[in-house]
C-alpha positions as CSV (number, residue, x, y, z in Angstrom):
1,M,63.6,-22.2,58.0
2,T,60.6,-19.9,58.2
3,A,57.2,-21.5,58.6
4,S,54.5,-20.6,56.0
5,P,51.8,-18.1,57.2
6,C,49.1,-20.8,56.8
7,W,50.9,-23.2,59.1
8,V,51.5,-20.5,61.7
9,L,47.9,-19.5,61.5
10,R,46.8,-23.1,61.8
11,A,49.0,-23.7,64.9
12,G,47.5,-20.6,66.5
13,C,44.0,-22.0,65.7
14,W,44.7,-25.1,67.7
15,V,46.1,-23.0,70.6
16,L,43.0,-20.9,70.5
17,A,40.7,-23.9,70.4
18,A,42.4,-25.4,73.5
19,R,42.0,-22.1,75.3
20,C,38.3,-22.2,74.5
21,W,37.9,-25.5,76.3
22,V,39.7,-24.1,79.3
23,L,37.4,-21.1,79.3
24,R,34.4,-23.4,79.1
25,A,35.5,-25.3,82.2
26,E,36.0,-22.0,84.0
27,C,32.7,-20.4,83.0
28,S,30.2,-20.5,85.8
29,V,27.4,-20.6,83.3
30,P,27.7,-23.5,80.8
31,S,25.8,-21.7,78.1
32,A,27.8,-18.6,78.3
33,P,28.7,-17.3,74.8
34,C,32.3,-16.6,75.4
35,W,33.7,-20.0,74.8
36,R,31.3,-20.6,71.8
37,A,32.4,-17.4,70.1
38,L,36.1,-18.4,70.5
39,I,35.5,-21.9,69.2
40,G,33.6,-20.3,66.2
41,I,36.5,-18.0,65.4
42,A,38.9,-20.9,65.6
43,L,36.9,-23.1,63.2
44,V,36.7,-20.2,60.7
45,L,40.4,-19.6,60.8
46,M,41.0,-23.3,60.3
47,A,38.6,-23.4,57.3
48,A,40.5,-20.5,55.8
49,C,43.7,-22.5,55.8
50,A,42.0,-25.6,54.2
51,P,43.1,-26.5,50.6
52,K,40.9,-24.9,47.9
53,T,39.4,-26.2,44.6
54,A,40.2,-24.0,41.7
55,V,37.1,-22.2,40.4
56,V,36.7,-22.0,36.6
57,T,34.5,-19.0,35.5
58,A,32.5,-18.9,32.3
59,P,34.3,-17.0,29.6
60,A,32.7,-13.7,28.5
61,A,32.7,-14.8,24.9
62,P,32.1,-18.5,24.4
63,R,34.4,-20.2,21.9
64,Y,31.6,-22.5,20.7
65,P,28.3,-20.6,21.1
66,E,26.5,-23.1,18.9
67,F,27.1,-25.9,21.4
68,V,24.1,-26.7,23.6
69,F,25.1,-26.8,27.3
70,P,24.3,-30.3,28.7
71,A,22.3,-29.2,31.6
72,A,21.3,-31.7,34.4
73,T,18.0,-31.8,36.2
74,E,19.7,-33.9,39.0
75,A,23.1,-35.0,40.0
76,P,24.8,-37.3,42.5
77,S,26.2,-34.4,44.4
78,A,26.8,-30.6,44.3
79,G,30.4,-31.4,43.6
80,V,29.7,-33.3,40.5
81,L,27.5,-30.4,39.2
82,A,30.2,-27.9,40.0
83,D,32.9,-29.9,38.2
84,H,30.6,-30.5,35.2
85,Q,30.0,-26.7,34.9
86,A,33.8,-26.1,35.3
87,A,34.6,-28.6,32.6
88,W,32.1,-26.8,30.3
89,N,33.6,-23.4,31.1
90,L,37.1,-24.8,30.2
91,L,35.7,-26.0,26.8
92,Q,34.1,-22.6,26.1
93,S,37.3,-20.8,27.0
94,G,39.2,-22.9,24.4
95,D,40.9,-25.4,26.8
96,A,39.8,-28.6,25.3
97,R,42.4,-30.7,27.1
98,G,41.5,-29.3,30.5
99,A,37.8,-29.8,29.7
100,E,38.5,-33.4,28.7
101,R,40.2,-34.1,32.1
102,R,37.4,-32.5,34.1
103,F,34.7,-34.4,32.2
104,A,36.7,-37.6,32.7
105,T,36.9,-36.8,36.5
106,V,33.1,-36.3,36.6
107,L,32.4,-39.6,34.8
108,K,34.9,-41.4,37.1
109,R,32.9,-40.2,40.1
110,A,29.5,-40.7,38.5
111,P,29.6,-43.0,35.4
112,D,25.8,-42.6,34.8
113,F,25.9,-38.8,34.8
114,Y,25.1,-38.6,31.0
115,P,25.4,-34.8,30.6
116,A,29.2,-35.3,31.1
117,H,29.1,-37.8,28.2
118,V,27.6,-35.1,26.1
119,G,30.3,-32.6,27.3
120,A,33.0,-35.1,26.3
121,G,31.3,-35.5,22.9
122,Y,31.5,-31.7,22.4
123,V,35.2,-31.8,23.3
124,E,35.8,-34.1,20.4
125,L,33.6,-32.1,18.2
126,S,35.6,-29.0,19.0
127,R,38.7,-30.9,18.0
128,K,37.0,-32.0,14.7
129,E,37.3,-35.6,15.8
130,Y,33.8,-36.3,14.5
131,K,33.9,-40.1,14.6
132,E,35.1,-40.0,18.2
133,A,32.4,-37.6,19.2
134,L,29.4,-39.7,18.1
135,P,29.9,-42.5,20.6
136,H,29.8,-40.0,23.5
137,F,26.4,-38.6,22.3
138,D,25.1,-42.2,21.8
139,Q,26.1,-43.1,25.3
140,A,24.0,-40.3,26.7
141,L,21.1,-41.2,24.4
142,A,21.3,-44.8,25.5
143,I,20.4,-43.5,29.0
144,D,17.9,-40.8,27.9
145,P,16.8,-41.1,24.2
146,A,15.1,-37.7,24.4
147,Y,18.0,-35.7,25.8
148,A,18.0,-32.6,23.6
149,P,21.7,-31.5,24.1
150,A,22.9,-35.0,23.0
151,L,20.6,-35.0,19.9
152,A,21.7,-31.5,19.1
153,G,25.4,-32.5,19.4
154,K,24.8,-35.6,17.3
155,G,23.1,-33.4,14.6
156,Q,26.0,-31.0,14.6
157,T,28.5,-33.8,14.2
158,Y,26.5,-35.3,11.3
159,L,26.4,-31.9,9.7
160,A,30.2,-31.6,10.0
161,L,30.4,-35.0,8.3
162,D,28.1,-33.7,5.5
163,Q,25.5,-36.3,6.3
164,R,22.7,-33.8,5.9
165,E,19.7,-36.1,6.2
166,Q,20.9,-37.6,9.5
167,A,21.8,-34.2,10.8
168,L,18.3,-32.9,10.0
169,A,16.7,-35.9,11.6
170,A,18.7,-35.4,14.8
171,F,17.9,-31.6,14.8
172,D,14.2,-32.3,14.4
173,A,14.4,-34.8,17.3
174,A,16.2,-32.3,19.5
175,L,13.5,-29.6,18.7
176,A,10.8,-32.1,19.5
177,A,12.4,-32.6,22.9
178,D,13.1,-28.9,23.5
179,P,11.4,-26.4,21.1
180,G,13.3,-23.6,22.7
181,L,16.6,-24.5,21.0
182,T,16.5,-21.5,18.6
183,S,20.0,-22.0,17.2
184,I,19.2,-25.6,16.4
185,R,16.0,-24.6,14.8
186,S,17.8,-22.1,12.6
187,A,20.3,-24.8,11.5
188,A,17.4,-27.2,10.8
189,D,15.7,-24.6,8.7
190,V,18.8,-23.9,6.7
191,L,19.2,-27.6,6.0
192,R,15.6,-28.1,5.1
193,F,15.7,-25.1,2.8
194,Q,18.9,-26.3,1.1
195,G,17.4,-29.8,0.6
196,L,14.2,-28.3,-0.6
197,Q,15.8,-26.0,-3.1
198,G,17.8,-28.8,-4.6
199,G,14.8,-31.0,-4.9
200,V,12.6,-28.3,-6.4
201,A,15.3,-27.5,-9.0
202,G,15.5,-31.1,-10.0
203,A,11.8,-31.4,-10.1
204,R,11.4,-28.4,-12.3
205,K,14.2,-29.5,-14.6
206,A,12.6,-32.9,-15.0
207,A,9.2,-31.3,-15.7
208,E,10.7,-29.0,-18.3
209,S,12.3,-31.9,-20.1
210,G,9.1,-33.9,-20.1
211,R,10.2,-36.5,-17.5
212,L,7.0,-36.2,-15.6
213,A,7.4,-39.4,-13.5
214,D,10.8,-38.1,-12.3
215,A,9.3,-34.7,-11.6
216,R,6.5,-36.3,-9.6
217,T,9.0,-38.2,-7.5
218,A,11.1,-35.2,-6.9
219,Y,8.1,-33.1,-5.9
220,H,6.9,-35.7,-3.4
221,E,10.4,-35.8,-1.8
222,A,10.4,-32.0,-1.5
223,I,6.9,-32.1,0.0
224,N,8.1,-34.7,2.6
225,A,10.8,-32.2,3.5
226,S,8.5,-29.2,3.7
227,P,4.9,-30.3,3.9
228,Q,3.6,-26.8,4.6
229,S,4.8,-25.2,1.4
230,P,1.8,-24.6,-0.9
231,F,3.8,-23.8,-4.0
232,L,5.1,-27.4,-4.0
233,Y,1.6,-28.8,-4.2
234,R,0.7,-26.3,-7.0
235,E,3.7,-27.2,-9.1
236,L,3.0,-30.9,-8.6
237,A,-0.6,-30.3,-9.7
238,V,0.7,-28.8,-12.9
239,V,2.8,-31.9,-13.5
240,E,-0.1,-34.2,-12.8
241,R,-2.3,-32.3,-15.2
242,R,0.2,-32.6,-17.9
243,D,0.5,-36.3,-17.3
244,G,-3.3,-36.7,-17.6
245,R,-3.7,-37.6,-13.9
246,L,-6.5,-35.1,-13.4
247,P,-8.0,-36.4,-10.1
248,E,-4.5,-36.4,-8.6
249,A,-3.9,-32.9,-9.9
250,L,-7.1,-31.6,-8.4
251,Q,-6.2,-33.2,-5.1
252,Q,-2.8,-31.5,-5.0
253,I,-4.1,-28.0,-6.0
254,Q,-6.8,-28.2,-3.4
255,K,-4.1,-28.9,-0.8
256,A,-2.2,-25.8,-2.0
257,I,-5.4,-23.7,-1.5
258,E,-6.0,-25.1,2.0
259,L,-2.4,-24.0,2.9
260,D,-2.7,-20.6,1.2
261,A,-6.1,-19.2,0.0
262,N,-4.6,-15.8,-0.7
263,D,-2.4,-16.7,-3.7
264,P,-4.3,-16.2,-6.9
265,R,-1.9,-18.6,-8.7
266,N,-3.4,-21.5,-6.8
267,F,-6.9,-20.7,-8.1
268,V,-5.6,-20.3,-11.7
269,V,-4.1,-23.7,-11.6
270,Q,-7.3,-25.1,-10.1
271,A,-9.2,-23.6,-13.0
272,D,-6.7,-25.2,-15.5
273,V,-7.4,-28.6,-14.0
274,L,-11.1,-28.1,-13.8
275,E,-11.3,-26.9,-17.4
276,T,-9.3,-29.9,-18.6
277,M,-11.8,-32.1,-16.8
278,G,-14.6,-30.3,-18.6
279,Q,-16.0,-28.7,-15.5
280,Y,-16.3,-25.2,-17.1
281,D,-18.6,-23.6,-14.5
282,Q,-16.4,-24.7,-11.6
283,A,-13.3,-23.5,-13.5
284,A,-14.9,-20.1,-14.0
285,T,-15.7,-20.0,-10.3
286,A,-12.0,-20.7,-9.5
287,L,-10.9,-17.9,-11.7
288,T,-13.4,-15.6,-10.1
289,S,-11.6,-16.3,-6.8
290,A,-8.3,-15.5,-8.5
291,V,-9.6,-12.2,-9.8
292,A,-11.0,-11.2,-6.4
293,L,-7.4,-11.5,-5.1
294,E,-5.7,-9.9,-8.1
295,P,-7.8,-8.1,-10.8
296,S,-7.0,-9.2,-14.3
297,D,-8.6,-8.3,-17.6
298,A,-7.2,-11.4,-19.2
299,L,-8.7,-13.6,-16.5
300,N,-12.1,-11.8,-16.8
301,E,-12.1,-12.6,-20.5
302,R,-11.2,-16.2,-19.8
303,I,-14.1,-16.4,-17.2
304,E,-16.5,-15.1,-19.9
305,G,-15.2,-17.7,-22.3
306,L,-15.6,-20.5,-19.7
307,R,-19.2,-19.4,-18.9
308,A,-20.0,-19.5,-22.6
309,R,-18.3,-22.9,-22.9
310,A,-20.3,-24.2,-20.0
311,A,-23.5,-22.9,-21.6
312,F,-22.5,-24.5,-24.9
313,E,-21.8,-27.9,-23.3
314,S,-25.3,-27.8,-21.6
315,M,-26.9,-27.3,-25.0
316,P,-28.5,-30.2,-27.0
317,P,-26.2,-32.1,-29.4
318,E,-28.0,-30.5,-32.3
319,F,-26.7,-27.2,-31.2
320,R,-23.2,-28.3,-30.4
321,S,-22.8,-29.8,-33.9
322,I,-23.6,-26.6,-35.7
323,E,-20.2,-25.2,-36.4
324,G,-18.8,-28.4,-38.0
325,S,-21.9,-29.1,-40.1
326,E,-22.0,-28.8,-43.9
327,T,-25.6,-27.7,-43.7
328,I,-27.8,-26.5,-40.8
329,T,-31.6,-26.4,-40.2
330,R,-33.8,-23.4,-39.5
331,A,-34.1,-24.7,-35.9
332,Q,-30.3,-24.6,-35.6
333,L,-30.1,-21.1,-37.0
334,A,-32.8,-19.9,-34.6
335,A,-31.0,-21.5,-31.7
336,L,-27.7,-19.9,-32.7
337,I,-29.2,-16.5,-33.0
338,G,-31.2,-16.9,-29.8
339,T,-28.2,-17.9,-27.7
340,R,-25.4,-15.8,-29.2
341,L,-27.5,-12.7,-29.5
342,D,-29.6,-13.2,-26.4
343,A,-29.5,-9.6,-25.1
344,L,-30.3,-8.2,-28.5
345,V,-33.2,-10.6,-28.9
346,K,-34.6,-9.6,-25.6
347,R,-34.5,-5.8,-26.2
348,A,-35.7,-5.9,-29.8
349,P,-39.3,-4.5,-30.3
350,R,-41.8,-7.3,-30.0
351,Q,-43.6,-8.4,-33.1
352,N,-47.2,-9.7,-33.3
353,L,-46.5,-13.4,-32.6
354,A,-48.2,-15.5,-35.2
355,V,-49.4,-18.9,-34.3
356,I,-46.8,-21.6,-35.0
357,T,-48.1,-25.0,-35.4
358,D,-45.0,-27.2,-35.9
359,T,-42.6,-26.3,-33.1
360,R,-44.1,-28.4,-30.3
361,G,-41.6,-31.1,-29.3
362,S,-38.7,-29.3,-31.1
363,W,-35.4,-29.2,-29.2
364,A,-35.1,-25.5,-30.3
365,A,-38.7,-24.4,-29.5
366,Q,-37.7,-21.8,-27.0
367,W,-35.3,-20.1,-29.4
368,I,-37.7,-20.3,-32.3
369,I,-40.4,-18.5,-30.3
370,A,-37.9,-15.9,-29.1
371,V,-36.4,-15.0,-32.5
372,T,-39.7,-15.0,-34.3
373,R,-41.2,-12.7,-31.6
374,A,-38.2,-10.4,-32.1
375,G,-38.9,-10.5,-35.9
376,F,-35.4,-11.9,-36.6
377,M,-36.8,-15.0,-38.4
378,D,-40.1,-15.3,-40.2
379,V,-43.0,-17.7,-40.0
380,Y,-44.6,-19.1,-43.2
381,N,-48.1,-18.1,-44.2
382,N,-49.4,-21.6,-43.3
383,H,-48.3,-20.9,-39.7
384,T,-45.3,-23.2,-39.8
385,F,-41.7,-22.5,-39.0
386,Q,-40.5,-25.8,-40.5
387,P,-37.6,-26.3,-38.0
388,G,-36.2,-29.3,-39.9
389,T,-35.9,-27.5,-43.2
390,L,-32.4,-26.6,-44.4
391,A,-31.5,-23.0,-43.7
392,R,-30.5,-21.2,-46.9
393,R,-28.6,-18.0,-47.5
394,G,-31.8,-16.2,-48.1
395,D,-32.9,-17.2,-44.5
396,L,-29.6,-15.9,-43.1
397,A,-29.8,-12.7,-45.1
398,Y,-33.3,-12.0,-43.9
399,A,-32.3,-12.6,-40.3
400,A,-29.2,-10.4,-40.7
401,G,-31.2,-7.6,-42.2
402,Q,-33.7,-7.6,-39.4
403,I,-31.0,-7.7,-36.8
404,L,-29.0,-5.0,-38.4
405,S,-32.1,-2.8,-38.4
406,V,-32.3,-3.1,-34.6
407,I,-28.6,-2.5,-34.3
408,G,-28.8,0.5,-36.6
409,A,-31.6,2.0,-34.6
410,E,-29.3,2.0,-31.5
411,N,-26.3,3.2,-33.6
412,P,-27.5,6.0,-35.9
413,R,-24.2,6.3,-37.8
414,L,-24.1,2.6,-38.6
415,G,-27.8,2.6,-39.3
416,A,-27.4,5.4,-41.9
417,S,-24.6,3.6,-43.7
418,L,-26.7,0.4,-43.8
419,R,-29.8,2.1,-45.1
420,N,-27.8,3.6,-47.9
421,A,-26.3,0.3,-48.9
422,R,-26.8,-0.4,-52.6
423,R,-24.9,-3.5,-53.4
424,K,-25.0,-5.0,-56.9
425,F,-25.6,-8.7,-57.2
426,S,-25.5,-10.6,-60.4
427,D,-28.3,-12.9,-59.3
428,I,-30.6,-10.6,-57.2
429,P,-32.4,-7.7,-58.8
430,T,-33.0,-4.6,-56.8
431,G,-36.7,-5.2,-56.6
432,H,-36.3,-8.6,-55.0
433,L,-37.8,-9.2,-51.5
434,R,-34.4,-10.2,-50.2
435,Y,-32.3,-7.6,-52.0
436,R,-32.3,-5.0,-49.2
437,A,-31.4,-7.6,-46.5
438,A,-28.7,-9.1,-48.7
439,S,-27.3,-5.7,-49.4
440,M,-27.2,-4.7,-45.7
441,A,-25.6,-8.1,-44.8
442,V,-22.8,-7.7,-47.3
443,E,-22.3,-4.0,-46.5
444,A,-21.9,-4.8,-42.8
445,G,-19.5,-7.7,-43.5
446,V,-21.9,-10.2,-42.1
447,M,-22.1,-12.2,-45.4
448,Q,-19.9,-12.4,-48.5
449,T,-20.7,-12.8,-52.2
450,F,-19.3,-15.5,-54.5
451,E,-17.8,-15.3,-58.0
452,N,-19.2,-12.6,-60.3
453,D,-20.9,-10.9,-57.3
454,A,-23.4,-13.8,-57.0
455,F,-25.2,-14.0,-53.7
456,Q,-26.9,-17.4,-54.2
457,L,-30.0,-17.0,-52.0
458,S,-31.0,-20.6,-52.3
459,R,-27.6,-22.0,-51.4
460,P,-27.7,-24.0,-48.1
461,V,-25.9,-22.2,-45.2
462,T,-22.9,-24.1,-43.6
463,G,-22.5,-24.2,-39.9
464,A,-19.2,-22.2,-40.1
465,E,-20.8,-19.6,-42.2
466,A,-23.7,-19.1,-39.8
467,V,-21.4,-19.0,-36.8
468,A,-19.2,-16.3,-38.4
469,A,-22.2,-14.2,-39.4
470,V,-23.7,-14.3,-35.9
471,K,-20.3,-13.5,-34.4
472,R,-20.1,-10.4,-36.7
473,L,-23.6,-9.3,-35.7
474,A,-22.6,-9.7,-32.0
475,D,-19.6,-7.6,-32.5
476,L,-21.7,-4.9,-34.2
477,A,-24.2,-5.0,-31.4
478,G,-21.4,-4.6,-28.8
479,Q,-21.8,-8.1,-27.5
480,R,-18.8,-10.5,-27.1
481,R,-19.8,-14.1,-27.2
């Protein structure tokens, strides 16, 4: 029977070692290197014949690249670490059974080496034995609750079980422990996006169907999932406004603006809320911010309307009641002309201002002085304006004629057509003091006649009639109020 080469070599090693001892005894110098060199050669040869542990190399292409390697910061021995790495390499090469045996060997030698528990959990996960995988991850977390590979594996197991909320919670915990887990971050982002989209879709559907309470709840859930998404706060603000919860709506849209001050839609919704609250100046300011980000003629027109509304709301109650009144006073007519035709009043040629003795203390004193100075309304011979007297169609016709003369001077073509106006009225002869003014007013579409072409100079002016006349004059003057 032929001896194996290893045994032959080993026997030779022993012979060589014995010879070394003899040489040592024969050497005259105890420290001579000869015998030490021979002993070294012998030991090397003997080590070469010792039994070897199989080395498992990492595969070039891991079978489960999404699995997080359970690295260890410390281990009982280098051998435990080596076996742990070998077990992981077996798993990534597709040998789940071999990996299971290796991880079991590691845990037998070092029961508290929790990275191996995680490795065993990943073995079960690779086999799709999800319920068997969870206890392994939990065993590791019982030792180290912030061990990222165990949290990641637990999240991946929950995800495989379609328990999305638990999976997301585990992924977030893993990322908190190790922010560098990019693959886990991607999985968490996908989960968060899917949950967010579902919640937003439900919230929008509830809002569209008028179920505002349900929409509110759904939006709050979506915000909890993605608190840095400004559009969620904006859409919730719209729901709160529709439900009449204006302070809450304002709070939500302000949060949206804090998160994204470059989205004009946020400022438009803010303006909607502020306008509903009656804060017209602030609403106009919000829209101005929106226009600065994205120019819009429609928004500019709305800003102008808000400014006018703010000015209107700041006016005395006597002014605000004009449009709905069956009759108005001369003071109200003066205020209407003075505010709605402000630019025209200011650029009209100044008249010699007569002394007015009865406007002191009147709420409309400033406008009475302005319109009489411009010549748009007259002062009686006794130096009174009589602000509390009812405004009649003759007063409105006089004011319209004076205003149209100024407009006509600035627009010669219009001025020529107005000067040539020769309307026929059944109740105003052509020689009447108010005939020319009435004829110009009707010609320009500022005022209308009644049945049988009657003008009715003494008829009281209604608020709606005065507002419509002044609006027409503003249009002719090129003003939009």
